[in-house]
TIFI-559865 format. One record per atom (N, C-alpha, C): atom name; residue in one letter; chain; x, y, z. Coordinates in pm, whole numbers, m for minus. Atoms other than C-alpha are relative to their C-alpha. Layout:
residues N
<CA,a,A,<X,Y,Z>>;
...
end
This chain:
residues 84
<N,m,A,<64,m21,m128>>;
<CA,m,A,<m7153,m2285,m21890>>;
<C,m,A,<m144,48,m19>>;
<N,i,A,<136,m47,26>>;
<CA,i,A,<m7456,m2118,m22042>>;
<C,i,A,<m91,m118,m30>>;
<N,r,A,<82,118,33>>;
<CA,r,A,<m7580,m2448,m22188>>;
<C,r,A,<m30,m84,122>>;
<N,n,A,<19,80,m121>>;
<CA,n,A,<m7542,m2608,m21846>>;
<C,n,A,<m65,79,113>>;
<N,d,A,<70,m86,m95>>;
<CA,d,A,<m7737,m2330,m21674>>;
<C,d,A,<89,38,119>>;
<N,r,A,<m96,m42,m103>>;
<CA,r,A,<m7428,m2211,m21485>>;
<C,r,A,<36,147,m20>>;
<N,i,A,<m23,m141,31>>;
<CA,i,A,<m7467,m1844,m21574>>;
<C,i,A,<56,74,122>>;
<N,d,A,<m50,m67,m120>>;
<CA,d,A,<m7411,m1732,m21214>>;
<C,d,A,<149,m29,21>>;
<N,k,A,<m142,36,m13>>;
<CA,k,A,<m7079,m1920,m21205>>;
<C,k,A,<84,70,m106>>;
<N,l,A,<m70,m70,107>>;
<CA,l,A,<m6980,m1764,m21538>>;
<C,l,A,<18,148,38>>;
<N,i,A,<m9,m139,m46>>;
<CA,i,A,<m7056,m1417,m21401>>;
<C,i,A,<105,13,110>>;
<N,e,A,<m99,m1,m108>>;
<CA,e,A,<m6851,m1497,m21091>>;
<C,e,A,<143,m13,m56>>;
<N,f,A,<m131,20,62>>;
<CA,f,A,<m6560,m1621,m21304>>;
<C,f,A,<50,126,m70>>;
<N,l,A,<m40,m121,73>>;
<CA,l,A,<m6555,m1314,m21529>>;
<C,l,A,<23,117,96>>;
<N,s,A,<m20,m105,m100>>;
<CA,s,A,<m6589,m1083,m21229>>;
<C,s,A,<134,m18,71>>;
<N,d,A,<m130,27,m63>>;
<CA,d,A,<m6290,m1253,m21068>>;
<C,d,A,<115,43,m90>>;
<N,i,A,<m104,m41,94>>;
<CA,i,A,<m6085,m1193,m21381>>;
<C,i,A,<14,152,0>>;
<N,i,A,<m2,m147,2>>;
<CA,i,A,<m6180,m825,m21385>>;
<C,i,A,<70,54,124>>;
<N,s,A,<m58,m51,m124>>;
<CA,s,A,<m6076,m780,m21022>>;
<C,s,A,<141,m54,28>>;
<N,s,A,<m133,58,m21>>;
<CA,s,A,<m5752,m978,m21058>>;
<C,s,A,<106,79,m75>>;
<N,k,A,<m110,m63,71>>;
<CA,k,A,<m5413,m886,m21198>>;
<C,k,A,<20,m63,m138>>;
<N,i,A,<m9,65,130>>;
<CA,i,A,<m5478,m1095,m21508>>;
<C,i,A,<m18,104,m110>>;
<N,i,A,<8,m90,114>>;
<CA,i,A,<m5416,m909,m21832>>;
<C,i,A,<m56,m78,m118>>;
<N,r,A,<62,64,116>>;
<CA,r,A,<m5632,m997,m22130>>;
<C,r,A,<69,48,m127>>;
<N,l,A,<m63,m32,128>>;
<CA,l,A,<m5458,m1011,m22467>>;
<C,l,A,<m94,m44,m112>>;
<N,d,A,<93,29,108>>;
<CA,d,A,<m5696,m989,m22759>>;
<C,d,A,<75,m23,m132>>;
<N,t,A,<m56,21,133>>;
<CA,t,A,<m5633,m1101,m23115>>;
<C,t,A,<m82,76,m104>>;
<N,n,A,<71,m60,112>>;
<CA,n,A,<m5722,m939,m23444>>;
<C,n,A,<0,m99,m116>>;
<N,t,A,<11,91,113>>;
<CA,t,A,<m5785,m1090,m23785>>;
<C,t,A,<137,m45,m51>>;
<N,n,A,<m135,40,40>>;
<CA,n,A,<m5416,m1085,m23878>>;
<C,n,A,<58,m104,95>>;
<N,d,A,<m45,99,m98>>;
<CA,d,A,<m5335,m1268,m23556>>;
<C,d,A,<m64,m135,m28>>;
<N,e,A,<71,125,21>>;
<CA,e,A,<m5599,m1528,m23630>>;
<C,e,A,<46,m71,m127>>;
<N,l,A,<m59,59,120>>;
<CA,l,A,<m5456,m1583,m23977>>;
<C,l,A,<132,m68,37>>;
<N,n,A,<m125,60,m45>>;
<CA,n,A,<m5119,m1646,m23813>>;
<C,n,A,<m23,m122,89>>;
<N,v,A,<37,116,m81>>;
<CA,v,A,<m5286,m1884,m23568>>;
<C,v,A,<m26,m121,m91>>;
<N,i,A,<31,108,95>>;
<CA,i,A,<m5417,m2091,m23861>>;
<C,i,A,<129,m50,m66>>;
<N,r,A,<m128,41,60>>;
<CA,r,A,<m5071,m2090,m24021>>;
<C,r,A,<82,m82,99>>;
<N,a,A,<m73,76,m101>>;
<CA,a,A,<m4916,m2207,m23694>>;
<C,a,A,<m62,m138,20>>;
<N,m,A,<66,131,m10>>;
<CA,m,A,<m5177,m2485,m23671>>;
<C,m,A,<55,m95,m106>>;
<N,k,A,<m45,82,112>>;
<CA,k,A,<m5069,m2611,m24010>>;
<C,k,A,<148,m38,16>>;
<N,k,A,<m144,22,m9>>;
<CA,k,A,<m4695,m2574,m23950>>;
<C,k,A,<38,m89,119>>;
<N,l,A,<m39,68,m123>>;
<CA,l,A,<m4677,m2704,m23593>>;
<C,l,A,<m87,m121,35>>;
<N,k,A,<93,112,m25>>;
<CA,k,A,<m4962,m2959,m23612>>;
<C,k,A,<m63,12,140>>;
<N,l,A,<68,m26,m126>>;
<CA,l,A,<m5137,m2800,m23314>>;
<C,l,A,<m148,19,m26>>;
<N,d,A,<142,m32,17>>;
<CA,d,A,<m5511,m2772,m23256>>;
<C,d,A,<m16,152,14>>;
<N,f,A,<21,m145,2>>;
<CA,f,A,<m5668,m2427,m23270>>;
<C,f,A,<34,64,133>>;
<N,d,A,<m23,m60,m131>>;
<CA,d,A,<m5660,m2361,m22896>>;
<C,d,A,<148,9,34>>;
<N,d,A,<m144,m3,m27>>;
<CA,d,A,<m5294,m2457,m22860>>;
<C,d,A,<71,100,m91>>;
<N,s,A,<m60,m93,96>>;
<CA,s,A,<m5204,m2260,m23171>>;
<C,s,A,<m26,145,41>>;
<N,l,A,<34,m135,m47>>;
<CA,l,A,<m5382,m1953,m23035>>;
<C,l,A,<88,39,119>>;
<N,q,A,<m85,m27,m115>>;
<CA,q,A,<m5194,m1978,m22705>>;
<C,q,A,<146,20,m43>>;
<N,f,A,<m136,m14,52>>;
<CA,f,A,<m4867,m2028,m22892>>;
<C,f,A,<20,138,m63>>;
<N,h,A,<m14,m127,71>>;
<CA,h,A,<m4925,m1724,m23112>>;
<C,h,A,<1,119,97>>;
<N,v,A,<7,m111,m96>>;
<CA,v,A,<m5022,m1493,m22824>>;
<C,v,A,<129,7,82>>;
<N,c,A,<m126,0,m76>>;
<CA,c,A,<m4716,m1600,m22625>>;
<C,c,A,<116,47,m87>>;
<N,q,A,<m109,m39,90>>;
<CA,q,A,<m4485,m1563,m22922>>;
<C,q,A,<m6,149,m30>>;
<N,k,A,<17,m141,36>>;
<CA,k,A,<m4623,m1222,m23019>>;
<C,k,A,<35,93,117>>;
<N,n,A,<m19,m84,m118>>;
<CA,n,A,<m4595,m1088,m22663>>;
<C,n,A,<122,m39,83>>;
<N,d,A,<m123,44,m67>>;
<CA,d,A,<m4266,m1256,m22570>>;
<C,d,A,<m28,m56,139>>;
<N,l,A,<42,62,m126>>;
<CA,l,A,<m4429,m1469,m22300>>;
<C,l,A,<37,m148,1>>;
<N,k,A,<m11,145,m17>>;
<CA,k,A,<m4378,m1818,m22164>>;
<C,k,A,<m141,m52,21>>;
<N,i,A,<131,57,m25>>;
<CA,i,A,<m4666,m2058,m22132>>;
<C,i,A,<7,m91,122>>;
<N,i,A,<10,86,m116>>;
<CA,i,A,<m4772,m2231,m21813>>;
<C,i,A,<m104,m106,m33>>;
<N,s,A,<89,106,45>>;
<CA,s,A,<m4918,m2566,m21905>>;
<C,s,A,<63,m136,25>>;
<N,y,A,<m48,139,m5>>;
<CA,y,A,<m4891,m2941,m21856>>;
<C,y,A,<6,m58,m140>>;
<N,d,A,<12,50,137>>;
<CA,d,A,<m4951,m2979,m22231>>;
<C,d,A,<137,m2,m68>>;
<N,k,A,<m133,16,60>>;
<CA,k,A,<m4629,m3116,m22384>>;
<C,k,A,<1,33,m149>>;
<N,h,A,<3,m41,141>>;
<CA,h,A,<m4746,m3017,m22735>>;
<C,h,A,<80,128,m20>>;
<N,f,A,<m73,m126,12>>;
<CA,f,A,<m4587,m2679,m22665>>;
<C,f,A,<151,m19,m4>>;
<N,d,A,<m144,25,m1>>;
<CA,d,A,<m4245,m2841,m22629>>;
<C,d,A,<59,m3,m141>>;
<N,k,A,<m50,1,137>>;
<CA,k,A,<m4219,m2866,m23007>>;
<C,k,A,<m6,139,m65>>;
<N,t,A,<8,m137,50>>;
<CA,t,A,<m4262,m2488,m23041>>;
<C,t,A,<121,79,49>>;
<N,t,A,<m111,m87,m40>>;
<CA,t,A,<m4024,m2196,m22990>>;
<C,t,A,<m25,73,132>>;
<N,i,A,<26,m66,m129>>;
<CA,i,A,<m4191,m2077,m22668>>;
<C,i,A,<39,m93,114>>;
<N,k,A,<m37,78,m118>>;
<CA,k,A,<m4076,m2190,m22326>>;
<C,k,A,<m126,m39,76>>;
<N,r,A,<113,50,m77>>;
<CA,r,A,<m4325,m2408,m22141>>;
<C,r,A,<43,m26,144>>;
<N,l,A,<m19,28,m142>>;
<CA,l,A,<m4338,m2408,m21763>>;
<C,l,A,<m121,m78,50>>;
<N,e,A,<112,68,m64>>;
<CA,e,A,<m4549,m2641,m21554>>;
<C,e,A,<m41,85,121>>;
<N,p,A,<47,m84,m113>>;
<CA,p,A,<m4762,m2483,m21280>>;
<C,p,A,<87,m7,124>>;
<N,n,A,<m84,10,m119>>;
<CA,n,A,<m4536,m2617,m21006>>;
<C,n,A,<137,66,m18>>;
<N,d,A,<m125,m72,27>>;
<CA,d,A,<m4240,m2437,m21175>>;
<C,d,A,<m12,149,31>>;
<N,v,A,<25,m143,m15>>;
<CA,v,A,<m4399,m2097,m21111>>;
<C,v,A,<m9,37,148>>;
<N,k,A,<1,m51,m137>>;
<CA,k,A,<m4331,m1912,m20789>>;
<C,k,A,<m83,128,3>>;
<N,l,A,<83,m119,m12>>;
<CA,l,A,<m4596,m1662,m20689>>;
<C,l,A,<51,92,107>>;
end
């Protein structure tokens, strides 16, 4: 967004996250090492592997249309499966 001169939209997005009920889960170096291992084992790209690891570590399900997660041990829900 910065490269596309959308800084105001980025500020708005991050501000929305701060004011929402979204919880941010950070990773450390050990987590990132496990992400790389999961990439290799599960044949996932980095982003999918990161999401997999965070969900696995925190006993979470993932909400995604991405069927790559179906070959993992985490439960994948599609957005229309989630009741708010």
